[in-house]
C-alpha positions in Angstrom: 5.0 -7.9 8.1 3.2 -10.5 5.3 4.1 -13.7 5.8 3.3 -16.4 3.2 3.5 -19.7 4.0 3.9 -22.8 1.5 1.6 -26.2 2.1 3.8 -27.7 4.6 4.4 -24.1 6.7 7.5 -23.1 5.3 7.8 -19.7 4.6 7.5 -19.1 1.2 7.2 -15.2 1.0 8.3 -12.7 3.4 7.5 -8.8 3.1 8.0 -6.0 5.1 5.3 -3.2 4.1 6.4 0.8 5.2 3.6 3.0 4.9 4.0 6.8 5.2 1.6 9.5 4.8 2.6 12.3 2.0 1.7 15.5 1.3 2.1 16.4 -2.9 4.0 19.8 -3.0 5.0 20.0 -6.7 6.3 18.0 -9.3 4.5 15.0 -11.4 3.5 11.1 -9.9 5.8 8.8 -12.1 6.5 5.0 -11.2 10.3 4.1 -10.4 12.1 0.9 -11.4 10.3 -1.3 -9.2 6.2 -0.4 -10.2 5.1 -0.7 -13.6 2.4 2.4 -13.0 1.8 4.8 -10.3 -1.3 6.6 -9.6 -3.4 9.0 -6.8 -6.2 7.2 -6.2 -9.5 7.9 -3.9 -10.1 6.3 -1.0 -13.0 4.9 -2.2 -11.3 3.2 -5.1 -8.6 1.3 -3.0 -10.6 -1.9 -3.4 -10.7 -2.1 -7.6 -6.9 -1.6 -6.9 -7.6 -4.9 -4.8 -5.5 -3.5 -1.7 -5.6 -5.7 1.3 -8.5 -4.7 3.9 -5.8 -4.3 6.5 -3.3 -1.9 4.1 -7.0 0.3 3.2 -7.3 0.6 7.3 -3.5 1.5 7.6 -4.8 4.2 5.1 -7.7 5.2 6.7 -6.4 5.1 10.2 -3.4 7.8 8.5 -6.3 10.0 6.9 -8.4 10.6 10.4 -4.7 11.5 12.2 -4.3 14.3 9.5 -5.7 17.9 10.8 
């Protein structure tokens, strides 16, 4: 959950983010209508994409759970 409030404290934006750990089986990565681009990114490159630290922590945790 990400809630952004305006100067008076009222909710301006409310985002619900759902994270999935996936494994590539086949095919070609391509964005759908909800995104301009799509990319496979190495963990060390997350900061250059402006990924929020809380999101990067979720990704690190998911990767640490892999067998």
